[in-house]
C-alpha positions in Angstrom: 147.8 211.9 47.3 144.6 212.7 45.3 145.1 216.3 45.6 149.0 216.5 45.0 149.9 219.0 42.2 152.8 217.5 40.2 156.1 219.6 40.2 157.3 217.9 36.8 157.4 219.9 33.8 154.8 218.8 30.9 157.4 217.7 28.8 159.0 215.4 31.3 156.3 212.6 30.4 156.9 212.9 26.5 160.0 210.4 26.3 158.1 207.7 27.0 155.5 208.1 24.4 157.3 208.3 21.0 154.3 210.2 19.0 155.1 213.5 21.5 158.9 213.0 20.9 159.0 215.8 18.4 156.9 218.1 20.8 159.2 217.5 23.5 162.0 218.4 21.4 160.5 221.6 20.2 159.5 222.5 23.9 163.3 222.3 24.9 164.3 224.1 21.7 161.9 226.9 22.4 163.2 227.2 26.1 166.6 227.5 25.0 165.7 230.6 23.3 164.6 231.8 19.9 168.0 232.1 18.0 169.1 228.5 18.8 165.4 227.4 18.2 165.7 228.7 14.7 169.0 227.1 14.0 167.8 223.7 15.6 164.8 223.7 13.2 166.9 224.5 10.4 169.1 221.3 11.2 165.9 219.2 11.3 165.0 220.4 8.0 168.3 219.8 6.8 168.3 216.3 8.1 165.1 215.7 6.3 166.1 217.0 3.3 169.0 215.1 3.0 167.6 211.9 3.9 164.3 211.9 2.2 164.0 214.4 -0.2 167.4 214.3 -2.5 167.9 212.3 -5.4 171.2 211.6 -7.2 171.6 213.8 -10.4 174.4 213.4 -13.1 176.5 216.5 -13.2 177.6 216.8 -17.1 174.9 217.1 -19.9 174.8 214.0 -21.3 172.2 212.0 -24.1 170.6 208.8 -24.0 172.3 206.4 -26.3 170.9 202.8 -25.3 168.1 202.1 -22.8 168.6 198.5 -22.1 167.0 196.2 -19.3 169.7 196.7 -16.8 171.1 199.9 -17.9 171.0 203.4 -19.6 173.8 203.9 -21.8 174.8 207.8 -21.6 176.7 209.6 -24.3 179.1 212.7 -23.5 181.2 214.7 -25.7 181.4 213.9 -29.5 181.9 211.2 -31.8 184.9 210.0 -33.5 188.1 207.8 -32.5 187.9 205.0 -30.3 185.2 205.7 -27.4 186.2 205.6 -23.8 183.5 203.5 -22.0 183.4 204.1 -18.2 181.5 201.0 -16.5 180.3 202.6 -13.4 180.0 200.1 -10.2 176.7 198.1 -9.8 177.2 197.6 -6.1 174.3 199.5 -4.6 175.1 203.3 -5.6 174.2 205.1 -8.9 176.6 205.9 -11.7 176.8 209.6 -10.1 180.2 208.4 -8.5 181.6 208.8 -11.9 179.7 212.4 -13.0 179.7 213.7 -9.4 179.8 217.5 -9.3 180.8 220.2 -11.4 184.3 220.6 -10.9 184.5 217.0 -9.3 183.5 214.5 -11.9 185.7 211.6 -13.5 183.7 211.9 -16.7 184.4 215.8 -16.9 188.1 215.3 -16.2 188.1 212.8 -19.2 186.5 215.2 -21.5 188.9 218.1 -20.3 192.0 216.1 -21.0 192.0 215.1 -24.4 189.2 212.1 -24.8 186.4 213.5 -26.6 184.1 210.6 -27.0 183.1 209.2 -23.7 180.1 207.1 -22.5 179.1 205.9 -19.2 177.1 202.8 -18.0 174.2 204.4 -15.7 173.1 200.8 -13.9 169.3 200.4 -13.4 167.8 199.6 -9.6 166.7 196.2 -10.1 162.8 195.6 -9.9 161.0 192.4 -8.7 161.1 191.1 -12.4 164.9 191.4 -12.7 165.5 189.1 -9.5 166.7 186.2 -11.4 168.9 188.0 -13.7 172.6 186.7 -13.4 176.1 187.9 -14.2 175.7 186.7 -17.8 172.7 189.4 -18.4 174.9 192.2 -17.2 177.9 190.8 -19.4 175.6 190.6 -22.3 174.3 194.2 -22.2 177.9 195.1 -21.6 178.8 193.6 -25.1 175.7 195.1 -26.7 177.1 198.5 -25.6 180.3 198.2 -26.8 178.9 197.1 -30.3 176.8 200.0 -30.2 179.9 202.2 -29.7 181.7 200.7 -32.7 182.7 197.3 -31.3 185.7 198.5 -29.7 186.4 200.8 -26.7 188.7 202.3 -23.9 187.3 200.6 -21.0 187.7 202.3 -17.6 186.1 199.8 -14.8 185.5 201.5 -11.5 185.3 199.3 -8.2 182.7 196.3 -9.2 182.6 197.8 -12.4 186.2 196.9 -12.8 185.8 193.1 -12.4 183.0 193.1 -15.1 185.3 195.3 -17.5 188.1 192.6 -16.6 185.6 189.8 -17.6 184.8 191.3 -20.8 188.5 191.9 -21.9 188.9 188.4 -21.1 186.3 187.1 -23.1 186.2 189.3 -25.7 189.9 190.6 -26.0 189.2 192.1 -29.4 186.7 194.7 -28.1 188.9 196.3 -25.6 191.6 198.5 -26.7 192.9 199.5 -23.3 191.7 198.7 -19.7 191.7 200.7 -16.5 191.1 199.0 -13.4 190.5 201.7 -10.4 189.6 200.1 -7.0 188.5 196.9 -8.6 188.8 193.7 -6.6 190.3 191.3 -8.8 192.1 189.0 -6.4 189.5 188.9 -3.6 191.9 186.8 -1.9 194.5 189.3 -1.4 194.8 191.6 1.4 193.0 191.7 4.7 190.3 194.0 4.3 186.7 194.2 6.0 184.9 193.0 2.9 187.0 190.1 2.6 186.6 189.1 6.3 183.1 189.7 6.1 182.7 187.6 3.1 184.5 184.7 4.3 183.3 184.9 7.9 179.5 185.0 7.1 177.9 181.9 6.0 176.0 181.7 2.6 173.0 181.3 4.2 173.2 184.7 5.9 173.3 186.5 2.5 170.2 184.1 1.3 168.0 185.4 4.1 168.6 189.0 3.2 167.7 188.3 -0.3 164.7 186.5 0.8 164.0 189.3 3.2 164.0 191.6 -0.2 161.4 189.3 -1.7 164.3 188.1 -4.1 166.4 191.3 -4.4 169.4 192.5 -2.5 167.8 195.8 -1.3 170.1 198.9 -1.4 169.0 199.8 2.1 170.1 196.9 3.6 173.8 197.2 1.9 173.5 201.1 3.0 172.9 200.0 6.7 176.0 197.5 6.3 178.2 200.4 5.0 177.5 202.7 7.7 177.8 200.1 10.4 181.6 199.6 9.1 182.4 203.0 10.6 179.4 203.7 12.9 181.1 206.6 14.8 181.3 208.4 11.4 177.7 207.8 10.4 175.9 208.2 13.5 177.7 210.7 15.5 180.5 212.7 13.7 178.1 213.3 10.6 175.5 214.9 12.7 177.9 217.1 14.6 179.5 218.4 11.7 176.2 219.1 9.8 175.1 220.9 12.9 178.2 222.8 13.2 177.9 224.1 9.6 174.2 224.4 9.3 174.6 228.3 8.3 177.4 227.5 6.0 176.0 227.3 2.0 179.1 225.9 0.7 179.3 223.2 3.2 175.5 222.6 2.7 175.7 222.4 -1.0 178.6 219.9 -0.9 176.9 217.8 1.9 173.6 217.5 -0.1 175.4 216.6 -3.1 177.3 213.7 -1.5 174.2 212.5 0.1 171.8 212.7 -2.9 174.2 210.0 -4.4 175.2 208.0 -0.7 171.7 208.2 0.7 169.9 206.7 -2.2 171.1 203.3 -2.8 169.8 201.1 -5.7 168.6 197.3 -5.5 170.4 194.5 -7.0 169.1 191.0 -8.5 169.2 188.6 -5.8 170.5 185.9 -7.9 173.2 188.1 -9.3 174.1 189.1 -5.9 174.7 185.5 -4.3 176.6 184.6 -7.7 179.0 187.6 -6.7 179.3 186.9 -2.8 179.9 182.9 -3.5 181.9 182.8 -6.9 184.1 186.1 -6.6 184.4 186.8 -3.0 184.3 183.7 -1.3 185.8 181.5 -4.0 187.9 183.8 -6.2 187.0 182.2 -9.3 187.8 184.9 -11.5 191.5 185.1 -10.4 191.7 181.3 -10.4 190.5 181.2 -13.9 187.5 179.1 -12.8 184.8 181.5 -13.6 182.2 180.8 -16.5 181.4 183.9 -18.4 178.8 183.7 -21.3 179.7 180.2 -21.9 183.2 179.8 -21.3 185.9 179.8 -18.6 187.5 183.3 -18.5 191.2 183.5 -18.3 192.7 186.9 -17.3 195.9 185.8 -19.4 193.6 186.6 -22.2 193.9 190.1 -21.5 196.8 191.2 -23.4 196.1 195.3 -24.0 197.4 198.2 -22.5 196.3 198.1 -18.6 196.5 200.5 -15.7 195.7 199.5 -12.3 194.9 202.3 -10.1 194.4 201.6 -6.0 194.0 203.8 -2.9 196.6 203.6 -0.3 193.9 203.9 2.6 191.0 201.8 0.7 189.5 199.5 3.0 186.8 198.4 0.5 188.9 197.4 -2.0 192.5 196.9 -0.5 195.5 197.7 -2.8 196.5 194.1 -3.0 193.3 193.3 -4.4 193.7 195.7 -7.2 197.6 195.5 -7.8 197.7 191.6 -7.5 195.9 191.4 -10.7 199.2 192.1 -12.4 199.9 188.3 -11.6 197.1 187.0 -13.9 197.1 189.4 -17.1 198.7 188.5 -19.8 199.5 192.3 -20.9 203.2 192.7 -21.7 205.1 194.5 -18.9 206.0 197.6 -20.7 202.2 198.2 -21.3 201.2 197.4 -17.7 200.8 200.5 -15.1 200.5 200.4 -11.7 199.9 203.1 -9.2 198.7 203.6 -5.8 197.4 207.0 -4.7 196.7 208.6 -1.3 193.2 208.2 0.0 190.4 205.6 0.5 187.8 204.2 -2.0 185.5 206.7 -2.9 188.0 209.3 -3.4 189.5 207.3 -6.3 186.6 208.2 -8.2 185.0 211.3 -7.0 187.9 213.0 -4.8 189.0 216.3 -5.8 192.6 216.2 -5.2 192.6 212.5 -7.3 190.7 213.8 -10.0 193.0 216.7 -10.4 196.2 215.3 -9.8 196.2 211.8 -10.7 193.6 211.1 -13.3 194.8 213.5 -15.9 198.0 211.5 -16.5 196.0 208.1 -16.6 193.6 209.7 -19.3 196.5 211.0 -21.1 197.6 207.5 -21.2 194.4 206.1 -22.3 194.7 209.0 -25.3 198.1 207.7 -26.1 197.1 204.2 -26.6 194.3 205.2 -28.8 
């Protein structure tokens, strides 16, 4: 009837009009009371800050030693002795994984346990002009970095940085004094983790389409979405509930902001590099099989004869323990100089978990020092 007055509240119409959703939310929050209203606004503000405003920042003072096309080589500590070079992953996130937070940093742990000369590869996000770079380009810059450090290093490879470190040690064994491979997928056919299943189940055309969608780059935001979808209940539900419940806890917020400044800011990868990794390393397992060609030669892991330490996470579903520890089958390192260890926890915890850094990395650092 024309003169009928609606009894619906004004905000009942908002959900069907996206532009009015914030207004509907504000109206409902106000109706719930001023204290809850303020709390909810604080939650919204923190959500925006975490996802839009925070940027990753290394925790420990350092200086730029080299500024190459693919990376910035960062110097920590003092010169002297055989340097220890930490090769951070180039897999979608920044080198902050190795220098996360004061009191929770692998770099800090190295410096505090007897290694004075430390360097870190801080890989750059790929730009459009880098879309055709391949693994050889990154290996070449690793060699430049090692030569600039004196030509021989203790090499610590984290995750993807581990298979690059293994490639360097296989191609130029004289440049690597000791080798630590932490959460590094060397034998990608081993175990039955989700990354292995995904790499084998998805056709190469799928990854090519993602690269094409990124204009020749594998966009970090695509990978971030994929990682979150591996554990959707954690990232889309539980994280939000935890944040809301701790919105008035400054210690919790500081930790959450630090983590998300790293996690929510992925970097882009060259499309050619990414497709080479997916096809040759994860689908075809060429590195473990001795079939990968790096800088003009087939890389034979048996050429790695230096003291080597293999570190795996018991609950790692990114790089399963088998993918790390099975490397022992292929290395030329004599048995007395080959160390293997599986520690509690998952993938990220291997490099930035407070307990792992406190309990398990100091003996590894002393092992590095003893071999220097």
